[in-house]
C-alpha positions as CSV (number, residue, x, y, z in Angstrom):
1,X,15.6,-18.2,-6.0
2,X,17.5,-15.2,-4.7
3,X,18.0,-14.5,-0.7
4,X,17.0,-11.5,0.4
5,X,18.6,-10.0,4.0
6,X,16.7,-7.9,6.0
7,X,17.0,-5.6,8.4
8,X,14.1,-5.1,10.9
9,X,12.4,-1.6,11.9
10,X,10.2,-1.0,14.9
11,X,7.9,-3.8,14.1
12,X,5.1,-4.1,16.8
13,X,5.4,-7.9,17.4
14,X,1.5,-7.6,19.4
15,X,-0.3,-5.8,16.0
16,X,-4.0,-7.7,15.8
17,X,-3.5,-7.3,12.2
18,X,-0.6,-7.1,10.0
19,X,0.2,-7.3,6.3
20,X,3.9,-7.9,4.2
21,X,4.3,-6.8,0.7
22,X,8.0,-7.5,-1.1
23,X,9.2,-5.2,-3.8
24,X,8.9,-6.8,-7.5
25,X,6.6,-10.3,-5.5
26,X,3.1,-11.1,-6.5
27,X,3.1,-13.1,-3.0
28,X,2.0,-11.3,0.2
29,X,1.8,-12.3,3.5
30,X,-1.6,-11.6,6.2
31,X,-1.7,-12.6,9.0
32,X,0.9,-15.1,8.7
33,X,-1.0,-16.5,5.5
34,X,0.6,-16.3,2.2
35,X,-1.4,-15.1,-0.9
36,X,-1.1,-13.9,-4.2
37,X,-2.4,-11.1,-6.3
38,X,-1.4,-10.7,-10.1
39,X,0.6,-7.5,-10.0
40,X,3.8,-6.6,-8.0
41,X,4.3,-3.6,-5.8
42,X,7.5,-1.8,-6.8
43,X,9.4,1.8,-6.1
44,X,8.7,4.9,-8.1
45,X,11.0,7.6,-9.8
46,X,10.1,9.8,-6.0
47,X,11.3,6.4,-3.6
48,X,7.5,5.7,-2.8
49,X,6.5,2.3,-2.9
50,X,3.8,1.6,-5.6
51,X,1.2,-0.9,-4.3
52,X,-1.6,-2.4,-6.0
53,X,-4.7,-1.2,-3.9
54,X,-7.0,-3.2,-4.3
55,X,-5.2,-6.6,-3.1
56,X,-3.8,-4.8,-0.1
57,X,-7.1,-2.8,1.0
58,X,-9.2,-6.0,0.7
59,X,-6.2,-7.4,3.2
60,X,-7.3,-4.9,5.5
61,X,-11.0,-5.8,5.1
62,X,-11.5,-2.3,3.3
63,X,-14.1,-1.8,0.4
64,X,-11.9,-0.6,-3.1
65,X,-14.5,1.3,-5.3
66,X,-13.0,2.9,-8.9
67,X,-14.7,5.1,-10.6
68,X,-13.4,5.0,-14.6
69,X,-15.0,7.8,-15.6
70,X,-13.1,10.1,-13.2
71,X,-10.4,8.4,-12.7
72,X,-10.3,8.0,-9.0
73,X,-10.2,5.2,-6.5
74,X,-12.3,5.2,-3.1
75,X,-11.4,3.3,-0.2
76,X,-14.1,2.5,2.2
77,X,-12.3,1.7,5.9
78,X,-13.9,0.3,8.9
79,X,-17.3,2.2,8.6
80,X,-15.2,5.3,9.9
81,X,-12.6,6.0,7.1
82,X,-13.1,7.3,3.6
83,X,-10.0,8.0,1.4
84,X,-10.0,9.4,-2.3
85,X,-7.1,9.1,-4.8
86,X,-7.0,10.3,-8.3
87,X,-4.9,8.7,-10.8
88,X,-2.1,11.8,-12.0
89,X,-3.1,14.0,-8.6
90,X,-0.8,14.4,-5.7
91,X,-3.8,15.3,-3.6
92,X,-5.8,13.3,-2.3
93,X,-8.6,13.2,0.7
94,X,-8.9,11.5,4.0
95,X,-12.4,12.0,5.4
96,X,-13.2,14.6,3.5
97,X,-9.8,17.0,4.7
98,X,-7.3,17.6,1.4
99,X,-3.6,16.3,1.7
100,X,-1.3,16.0,-0.6
101,X,1.5,13.6,-1.4
102,X,4.9,13.7,-3.0
103,X,3.6,11.5,-5.9
104,X,0.5,10.3,-7.6
105,X,-1.6,7.6,-7.9
106,X,-0.6,5.7,-11.3
107,X,-2.6,3.1,-13.4
108,X,0.0,0.3,-15.1
109,X,-1.2,-2.8,-17.1
110,X,-5.0,-2.8,-15.9
111,X,-4.1,-2.2,-12.0
112,X,-4.3,1.0,-10.3
113,X,-0.8,1.8,-7.6
114,X,-1.0,4.3,-5.4
115,X,1.5,5.5,-2.7
116,X,1.1,3.0,0.1
117,X,1.7,4.7,2.8
118,X,-0.3,7.8,2.5
119,X,-3.7,5.3,1.8
120,X,-2.3,2.9,4.8
121,X,-2.0,5.8,7.4
122,X,-4.6,7.3,6.3
123,X,-6.5,4.1,7.6
124,X,-4.6,3.8,10.7
125,X,-2.1,1.2,9.6
126,X,1.5,1.8,10.7
127,X,3.7,1.1,7.9
128,X,7.6,-0.3,8.3
129,X,9.9,-0.4,5.4
130,X,12.2,-3.4,5.8
131,X,15.5,-2.6,3.9
132,X,17.8,-5.3,2.0
133,X,21.4,-5.6,1.7
134,X,21.8,-2.6,-0.9
135,X,20.1,-0.2,1.6
136,X,16.8,0.0,-0.4
137,X,13.1,-0.6,0.2
138,X,12.7,-4.5,-0.1
139,X,9.7,-5.2,1.9
140,X,6.4,-2.8,3.4
141,X,5.2,-4.2,6.9
142,X,1.4,-2.2,7.6
143,X,0.1,-3.3,10.9
144,X,-2.8,-2.3,12.9
């Protein structure tokens, strides 16, 4: 297996909850425990990290609801936050307030991928990219 070298950002070592996902890997870490999902994060053409939302949101103990007819994903978090994103749309809502992204959610295979910074920050998580030796995003750490 290849070795990755990382330079660390401003990660909070005292965070209560932490999830780390690596670009191109179906393995991820939740509070120091290794898990496996059936899809891997990637970086899209707009340089945004796209993550299969169900695996990440459920790592945050959030509820994910997929509406196939509307092609929307709803994330309910902590009983206080609701995020709604639509496939192919660069607008989304956080608790009903509309916001804009610089890319949009997509479906690849059977998985819905979202530009994760927008969803994670909407739930109150900090997002810290970790860069590989080429200066590209190698992993992303989500903390709260």
